[in-house]
C-alpha positions as CSV (number, residue, x, y, z in Angstrom):
1,M,144.3,65.3,149.8
2,K,142.5,68.5,148.2
3,T,140.8,66.1,146.5
4,G,139.5,64.2,149.4
5,W,138.3,67.5,151.2
6,I,136.6,68.6,148.3
7,K,134.7,65.4,147.8
8,T,133.8,65.2,151.7
9,L,132.3,68.3,151.5
10,T,130.1,67.5,148.5
11,L,128.5,64.6,149.8
12,L,128.1,66.7,153.1
13,F,126.0,69.2,150.6
14,L,124.0,67.0,149.1
15,S,123.0,64.7,151.7
16,A,121.6,68.1,153.1
17,V,120.4,69.4,150.2
18,V,118.4,66.8,149.2
19,P,114.3,67.2,149.8
20,L,113.1,65.2,152.6
21,G,109.6,64.8,151.1
22,Q,111.2,63.8,147.5
23,A,113.6,61.1,149.7
24,Q,110.5,59.4,151.2
25,E,108.4,59.7,147.6
26,D,111.3,58.0,145.9
27,D,112.0,55.7,149.0
28,G,115.7,57.2,149.4
29,S,117.0,56.0,146.1
30,Q,117.5,58.9,144.3
31,G,119.4,60.2,147.2
32,V,121.2,57.5,147.9
33,E,122.3,56.5,144.3
34,T,123.8,60.2,143.9
35,V,125.7,59.9,147.1
36,E,126.8,56.5,146.1
37,K,127.6,58.0,142.4
38,L,130.0,60.5,144.1
39,R,131.6,58.3,146.2
40,N,132.6,56.0,143.5
41,L,134.3,59.1,142.3
42,E,138.4,58.3,142.0
43,P,140.7,61.4,142.4
44,P,142.8,62.1,139.4
45,T,145.9,60.0,139.1
46,N,148.2,61.2,136.6
47,T,149.9,64.6,136.7
48,E,148.1,65.7,133.1
49,D,145.0,65.9,134.8
50,A,146.4,67.7,137.8
51,T,148.7,70.1,136.0
52,L,145.6,70.9,133.1
53,G,145.5,74.4,132.3
54,Q,149.3,74.9,134.1
55,A,151.9,76.1,132.2
56,Q,155.3,73.8,132.1
57,P,158.4,75.0,133.6
58,Q,160.7,75.8,130.3
59,K,163.6,73.4,130.4
60,T,167.2,74.6,130.5
61,V,170.2,73.4,128.5
62,Y,173.9,74.7,129.0
63,V,176.7,73.9,126.5
64,I,180.2,74.2,127.3
65,P,182.7,74.4,124.7
66,V,186.1,72.6,124.4
67,R,188.0,73.7,121.9
68,D,191.8,73.5,123.0
69,D,194.2,71.2,124.7
70,I,192.9,69.7,128.3
71,M,194.9,72.6,130.2
72,P,194.2,74.8,133.0
73,P,192.4,77.2,130.9
74,I,189.8,74.7,129.8
75,L,189.4,73.5,133.1
76,Y,188.4,76.8,134.2
77,I,185.8,77.1,132.1
78,I,184.3,73.6,132.7
79,R,184.4,74.6,136.0
80,R,182.6,77.8,135.8
81,G,180.1,76.5,133.3
82,V,179.0,73.8,135.5
83,K,178.8,75.8,138.5
84,E,176.6,78.1,136.4
85,A,174.4,75.1,135.2
86,M,174.2,74.2,139.1
87,E,173.0,77.6,140.1
88,A,170.5,77.7,137.4
89,E,169.1,74.3,138.0
90,A,169.4,73.1,134.2
91,D,168.5,70.2,132.7
92,C,170.8,68.9,130.7
93,L,174.9,70.1,130.5
94,I,176.5,69.3,126.9
95,I,180.3,69.5,126.4
96,D,180.9,70.7,123.3
97,M,184.3,68.7,122.3
98,E,187.2,69.6,119.6
99,T,190.3,68.6,121.2
100,N,193.8,66.7,120.8
101,G,193.7,65.6,124.4
102,G,195.9,67.2,127.1
103,R,197.2,66.5,130.8
104,V,195.7,63.1,132.8
105,D,196.1,65.4,135.9
106,I,193.4,67.9,134.5
107,T,191.3,65.2,133.2
108,E,191.0,63.8,136.3
109,E,189.8,67.0,138.0
110,I,187.5,67.3,135.2
111,F,185.5,64.0,135.8
112,G,185.1,65.3,139.3
113,I,183.1,68.3,138.3
114,I,181.5,66.8,135.8
115,D,180.4,64.3,138.7
116,K,178.5,67.1,140.6
117,F,176.3,67.8,138.0
118,K,173.3,66.1,138.9
119,G,171.3,66.5,135.4
120,E,171.8,64.7,132.2
121,T,175.4,65.3,130.8
122,V,176.0,64.7,127.3
123,T,179.3,64.7,125.1
124,Y,178.7,66.1,121.6
125,V,182.2,65.5,119.5
126,N,182.2,68.5,116.9
127,K,185.3,67.4,115.6
128,D,187.8,65.3,117.3
129,A,187.8,64.0,120.8
130,Y,191.4,62.4,121.2
131,S,193.2,61.0,124.1
132,A,191.8,63.1,127.1
133,G,188.8,64.7,124.9
134,A,187.9,60.6,124.8
135,F,188.2,60.4,128.5
136,I,186.0,63.0,129.3
137,A,183.5,62.1,126.9
138,V,183.3,58.7,128.9
139,S,182.5,60.6,132.1
140,T,179.2,62.1,130.6
141,D,176.1,60.1,130.3
142,Q,175.9,59.8,126.7
143,I,178.2,60.4,123.7
144,Y,176.6,62.0,120.2
145,M,178.9,62.9,117.4
146,A,178.9,64.8,114.3
147,P,179.1,63.7,110.9
148,Q,183.1,62.9,109.9
149,S,184.3,63.0,113.7
150,V,186.9,61.0,115.3
151,I,187.0,59.9,118.9
152,G,190.0,57.7,120.2
153,A,193.8,57.0,120.3
154,A,193.9,57.8,124.2
155,A,197.4,56.4,125.0
156,P,199.7,58.2,126.8
157,I,202.8,60.0,125.6
158,M,205.7,61.9,126.8
159,M,206.3,65.3,126.0
160,G,209.5,66.1,125.1
161,P,212.0,69.6,125.6
162,G,211.0,71.2,122.6
163,G,207.2,70.3,123.1
164,G,206.7,67.3,120.3
165,A,205.7,63.8,121.8
166,S,207.4,60.8,121.9
167,E,206.9,57.2,122.9
168,L,207.2,56.4,126.7
169,P,209.9,53.5,128.3
170,S,208.3,50.2,128.2
171,T,208.3,50.2,132.1
172,M,206.7,53.5,132.3
173,E,204.0,52.6,129.7
174,A,203.0,49.5,131.5
175,K,202.3,51.5,134.6
176,M,201.2,54.9,133.3
177,N,198.2,52.5,130.9
178,S,197.5,50.3,134.4
179,A,196.8,53.6,136.1
180,I,194.7,55.3,133.4
181,R,192.9,52.1,132.7
182,A,191.7,51.8,136.1
183,K,190.8,55.6,136.3
184,I,188.7,55.2,133.0
185,R,187.4,52.2,133.8
186,T,185.8,53.8,136.7
187,Q,184.0,56.6,134.6
188,A,182.9,53.7,131.9
189,E,181.1,52.0,134.5
190,K,179.6,54.5,135.7
191,N,177.8,55.4,132.9
192,G,177.5,52.2,131.0
193,F,180.0,52.5,128.1
194,A,182.0,49.2,127.3
195,I,185.0,48.6,128.9
196,D,187.1,46.7,126.3
197,V,186.2,49.6,124.1
198,I,187.6,52.4,126.4
199,E,191.0,50.3,126.6
200,A,191.5,49.1,123.4
201,M,191.9,52.9,123.1
202,V,194.4,53.2,125.8
203,D,196.3,50.0,125.5
204,K,197.9,48.3,121.9
205,S,198.0,45.0,123.9
206,K,194.5,44.8,123.9
207,T,192.2,43.1,120.8
208,L,188.8,44.4,120.5
209,E,186.5,42.3,118.7
210,R,182.8,41.9,118.1
211,D,180.5,39.2,116.7
212,G,183.4,37.7,115.4
213,K,184.7,40.8,113.7
214,T,188.0,42.1,114.8
215,I,187.5,46.1,115.2
216,C,191.1,46.7,116.8
217,A,193.8,44.3,116.4
218,E,197.1,43.8,119.2
219,G,199.4,46.6,118.5
220,E,197.1,49.0,117.3
221,I,194.9,52.1,119.4
222,L,191.3,52.2,118.6
223,T,190.2,54.8,116.6
224,L,186.5,55.5,115.8
225,T,184.9,57.2,113.0
226,D,180.9,58.7,114.0
227,L,180.1,55.9,111.9
228,E,182.2,52.9,113.8
229,A,181.4,54.6,117.0
230,A,177.8,54.4,116.5
231,T,177.6,50.5,114.9
232,K,175.4,48.1,116.8
233,Y,176.6,44.9,117.9
234,G,175.5,41.5,119.9
235,D,171.6,40.5,120.1
236,D,170.6,43.6,122.0
237,Q,172.2,45.7,119.1
238,T,174.3,47.8,121.5
239,P,175.9,50.8,120.2
240,L,179.8,50.5,120.3
241,L,180.4,53.4,121.7
242,S,177.9,56.7,120.5
243,A,174.2,56.7,121.1
244,G,174.2,58.4,117.0
245,T,175.2,60.9,114.7
246,V,173.7,64.5,114.4
247,E,174.1,67.7,112.4
248,S,174.5,70.0,115.3
249,I,174.1,71.1,119.0
250,D,170.1,72.2,118.1
251,A,169.9,68.9,116.4
252,L,171.2,67.1,119.6
253,I,168.8,69.4,121.7
254,K,166.2,68.2,119.8
255,K,167.2,64.3,119.8
256,L,167.8,64.2,123.4
257,G,164.3,65.6,123.8
258,Y,164.6,69.5,125.0
259,T,162.9,71.1,121.7
260,G,162.1,74.8,122.9
261,A,164.6,74.9,125.6
262,K,166.5,77.4,126.8
263,R,170.1,77.0,125.6
264,V,173.1,78.8,127.2
265,D,176.4,78.8,125.6
266,I,179.2,79.9,128.0
267,K,181.7,81.7,126.4
268,P,185.7,81.8,127.6
269,M,186.6,85.2,129.2
270,G,189.7,85.3,126.9
271,A,191.6,85.5,130.3
272,E,191.7,81.6,131.5
273,E,195.4,81.6,130.2
274,L,196.0,84.4,132.5
275,G,194.1,83.0,135.2
276,S,196.6,79.7,135.2
277,W,199.7,82.0,135.9
278,I,197.6,84.0,138.7
279,A,197.4,80.6,140.6
280,A,200.7,79.9,140.0
281,I,201.6,83.1,141.5
282,S,198.7,83.4,144.1
283,P,201.5,83.3,147.1
284,L,203.4,86.2,145.7
285,L,200.6,88.1,145.5
286,L,199.4,87.0,148.4
287,L,202.9,88.4,150.2
288,I,202.9,91.5,148.2
289,G,199.4,92.6,149.5
290,I,200.3,91.5,153.0
291,A,203.9,93.6,152.7
292,G,202.1,96.7,150.9
293,L,199.2,96.9,153.3
294,Y,201.2,96.8,156.7
295,I,203.4,99.2,155.7
296,E,200.6,101.5,154.8
297,F,199.2,101.2,158.1
298,K,202.3,102.1,159.5
299,T,203.2,105.2,157.4
300,P,201.4,108.5,157.1
301,G,198.9,109.2,154.5
302,F,198.4,106.9,151.4
303,G,201.3,106.0,149.6
304,V,202.6,103.7,146.7
305,F,203.3,100.6,148.8
306,G,198.9,100.7,149.9
307,G,198.4,100.9,146.1
308,I,200.8,97.9,145.4
309,G,198.9,95.9,148.1
310,I,195.4,96.2,146.9
311,V,196.4,95.9,143.6
312,A,198.3,92.5,144.1
313,L,194.7,91.5,146.2
314,M,192.9,92.8,143.5
315,I,194.6,90.6,141.0
316,Y,194.8,87.7,143.6
317,F,191.0,87.5,143.8
318,F,190.8,87.9,139.8
319,G,192.4,84.7,139.2
320,G,190.1,83.1,141.7
321,Y,186.9,84.8,139.3
322,V,188.4,83.7,136.0
323,S,189.4,80.4,137.7
324,G,186.0,79.0,137.9
325,L,186.9,79.0,142.0
326,A,185.0,81.6,143.5
327,G,182.8,84.8,142.6
328,I,183.5,88.0,143.1
329,E,181.9,88.2,146.0
330,W,184.8,87.6,148.3
331,V,186.3,91.1,147.2
332,G,183.4,92.6,148.8
333,I,184.1,90.9,151.8
334,F,187.7,91.7,152.2
335,V,187.3,95.5,151.6
336,L,184.8,95.1,154.3
337,G,187.5,94.1,156.5
338,I,189.8,96.4,155.5
339,A,187.2,99.2,156.6
340,L,186.9,97.4,159.9
341,I,190.7,97.5,160.6
342,A,190.3,101.7,159.4
343,V,187.6,102.2,161.6
344,E,189.2,100.5,164.6
345,I,192.7,102.4,164.0
346,F,191.2,105.9,163.5
347,L,187.9,106.0,164.9
348,I,188.0,103.4,167.8
349,P,191.0,102.7,168.7
350,G,191.4,100.2,171.4
351,T,188.1,98.4,171.5
352,L,189.5,95.5,169.7
353,I,186.0,94.1,168.3
354,A,186.3,96.4,165.0
355,G,189.9,95.3,164.1
356,M,189.5,91.7,164.9
357,C,186.1,91.3,162.8
358,G,188.0,93.0,159.8
359,A,190.7,90.8,160.3
360,V,188.6,87.8,160.3
361,C,186.6,89.0,157.0
362,I,189.8,89.4,155.6
363,L,191.1,85.8,156.4
364,V,188.0,84.5,155.4
365,S,187.8,86.5,151.9
366,L,191.3,85.5,151.2
367,I,190.8,81.7,151.6
368,M,187.3,81.6,149.9
369,G,188.6,83.6,147.1
370,M,190.5,80.8,145.8
371,T,188.4,77.8,147.0
372,D,186.1,75.4,144.9
373,V,182.7,75.9,146.2
374,Y,179.4,74.5,144.2
375,P,176.3,76.2,144.5
376,N,173.3,74.1,145.9
377,M,175.6,71.5,147.3
378,P,175.8,71.2,150.9
379,W,179.0,71.0,152.4
380,F,178.3,67.9,154.9
381,P,175.9,64.7,154.2
382,A,172.5,65.4,156.2
383,T,171.2,63.3,158.8
384,P,169.1,60.4,157.5
385,L,165.7,60.2,158.3
386,E,163.9,57.6,159.6
387,G,164.0,54.6,158.0
388,E,166.2,56.3,154.9
389,A,169.8,54.9,153.7
390,P,172.7,56.8,155.0
391,Q,174.1,59.1,152.0
392,I,177.0,57.6,149.7
393,E,180.4,60.0,150.6
394,G,180.3,62.3,147.6
395,I,177.4,61.8,146.4
396,D,174.7,64.5,147.5
397,F,177.5,67.3,149.6
398,A,180.9,68.6,148.2
399,M,183.4,69.5,151.1
400,P,184.8,72.4,149.8
401,D,188.9,71.7,149.6
402,F,190.5,74.5,151.7
403,T,194.1,72.5,151.1
404,K,195.8,75.3,148.0
405,P,194.4,78.7,149.9
406,I,195.5,77.6,153.1
407,Q,198.4,76.6,151.5
408,D,199.2,79.6,149.9
409,L,198.4,81.7,152.7
410,S,200.8,79.8,155.1
411,I,203.5,80.6,152.9
412,A,202.9,84.2,152.5
413,F,202.4,84.9,155.9
414,L,205.8,83.0,156.7
415,L,207.4,84.9,154.0
416,S,206.3,88.2,155.3
417,I,207.6,88.4,158.9
418,P,211.4,88.6,157.6
419,M,210.2,90.7,154.6
420,I,208.2,92.7,157.0
421,W,211.2,93.2,159.6
422,G,213.6,93.7,156.7
423,L,211.0,96.8,155.6
424,T,210.7,98.6,159.1
425,K,214.8,98.3,159.9
426,W,215.5,99.9,156.5
427,L,213.0,101.7,154.9
428,P,212.6,104.4,157.5
429,H,216.2,105.5,157.7
430,S,216.0,105.4,154.1
431,S,216.2,108.9,152.3
432,Y,214.1,107.3,149.7
433,F,211.7,106.4,151.9
434,S,211.5,109.8,153.5
435,Q,211.0,111.3,149.9
436,L,208.5,109.0,149.0
437,G,206.2,109.7,152.2
438,S,206.7,113.2,151.3
439,A,205.7,113.0,148.0
440,T,202.8,110.4,148.3
441,A,201.0,111.4,151.5
442,S,198.5,114.1,150.5
443,G,197.9,117.2,152.8
444,V,199.9,115.5,156.1
445,I,203.5,116.0,157.0
446,S,206.8,114.3,156.0
447,V,207.8,111.1,157.7
448,E,210.5,112.7,158.9
449,A,208.8,115.2,160.8
450,V,206.7,112.4,162.4
451,A,209.5,110.8,163.6
452,A,210.9,113.8,164.6
453,M,207.4,114.9,166.6
454,V,207.1,111.7,168.3
455,E,210.7,111.6,169.8
456,S,210.4,114.9,171.1
457,R,207.4,113.7,173.3
458,R,209.5,111.2,175.1
459,G,209.0,111.5,178.5
460,E,206.0,114.0,178.5
461,V,202.9,113.0,180.5
462,G,199.3,113.1,179.2
463,T,196.2,111.9,180.1
464,T,194.2,109.0,178.3
465,T,190.8,110.1,176.9
466,T,189.7,106.7,175.5
467,P,190.8,103.3,177.6
468,L,193.9,101.2,176.4
469,N,193.2,98.0,175.5
470,P,196.6,98.2,174.7
471,G,196.3,100.6,172.0
472,G,193.8,104.0,172.3
473,K,194.1,107.6,172.3
474,A,195.1,110.2,174.9
475,M,196.1,113.9,175.6
476,I,199.6,114.6,175.1
477,G,200.4,118.7,175.9
478,N,198.0,120.3,173.4
479,D,197.7,117.4,171.1
480,I,195.7,114.5,170.7
481,C,197.9,111.4,169.8
482,N,197.5,107.6,169.0
483,V,199.1,105.7,171.7
484,I,199.7,102.0,172.7
485,T,200.9,100.2,176.0
486,Q,203.2,97.7,176.2
487,G,200.4,95.1,176.8
488,E,198.6,96.6,179.9
489,M,195.0,98.1,180.2
490,I,194.8,101.6,181.4
491,D,191.2,103.3,182.0
492,S,190.4,106.6,180.4
493,G,191.3,109.7,182.5
494,L,194.1,108.6,183.9
495,S,198.0,109.8,183.4
496,V,200.5,108.2,181.5
497,K,204.3,109.0,180.9
498,V,205.7,108.3,176.7
499,I,208.7,106.3,176.8
500,G,209.3,105.8,173.3
501,S,207.6,105.2,170.1
502,S,206.3,102.4,167.5
503,G,206.1,103.9,164.5
504,S,204.0,106.9,164.6
505,D,202.2,105.8,167.7
506,L,203.4,106.6,171.2
507,I,204.4,103.8,173.6
508,V,203.4,104.9,176.9
509,V,203.0,103.6,180.9
510,E,200.8,104.5,183.4
511,A,202.4,107.3,185.6
């Protein structure tokens, strides 16, 4: 468009400045010839002319190491690496593979994670890619191998009580083979790998042949060296599995055409194993956090229960961060929620707005802190424009799975009800709780003194200083007290009578 406007303006300019006398002398031939030449000029048709003199953006390659069994810690590393690569809009993702295999369910999750990345995906078999490692390799676009590396032996096995491997019973083996073949077949078809090669790695009843040569006989499980995997067969000389053998990751990056690209290596944090334990006990951490904060709000000062609750919830959020599920930003949302509730209780009681906003912030942060969200991907499919084909589900959007965080939060809330009820009934009357309140509350009176003061005000009449909706403040005697009604709303400036207490709050009715 820009070239067309420039061409039009040039034509108009030249038409205007051609001397009239010269045009008459030349019978108009020179001006017409010039205009015709300019009219016949064509705009640039390739990007080289359009980008002449402009620096091309540097490409980025992310490398994710897989150095242990395919278990939750490796899942966390891959998830975190893929999300960082997506956020950086990387061009290529390389799985640096060296593993003996692992759990099938974790492998399936890794399939879905790698599929979220829209750039080029490559597996580099650095030494060994057995079992689940071979499955993950097939889920990428290409496979390259290091010299003397091996891939294959992907038949399912059963772990014994002592940790050793044993063969599956024949019936179970048939079922497992059928299920695994179906899952791997989908990945192989998607990325253009030979299905019979992958099945020969899983099922020992399969025979693999190429060009009249038996590569894997019946009763054996296929395992390939780097040279065997890269051997070409057929008229079209198609490699058996691997696209080639390269010496190192740097050599692979050059072979893929990313010379000069920025290389980013994902580093294991060392806490991934801890993250798997935290994920397992997340409902317990939520329970401790909820109970601790509730008791803290119902007692004077800041004591050990508040500290325990905050520590438990910080561990909960740390587990989500280590697991690669969510960023640390949700800790900030949680702290904001706590601050809004504190403002509701101590500064503007009875308004409900700050308290409700705080409760929403806390609830959202607890759910999102363990929710798997991928950057740069919409949660819902976009509405196609006129003439466009509708999006295929699961391709261009990723609806987060809220199942686990909601399940954990539900368990914690249900268990917290009897726990809080028991603590509120037992702790206020225990000598330990009284001593604890005195020792931990800095600059405030003890729990026993608060209870005595609250009981002494029963029957007193005062005046509300804020609206009670149903909580607020009232002048009782010479003191401003926190008061709460039994559910009714009372305007400011009205007389109220104390009829009981709830923790450190006085229960009042309109006098």
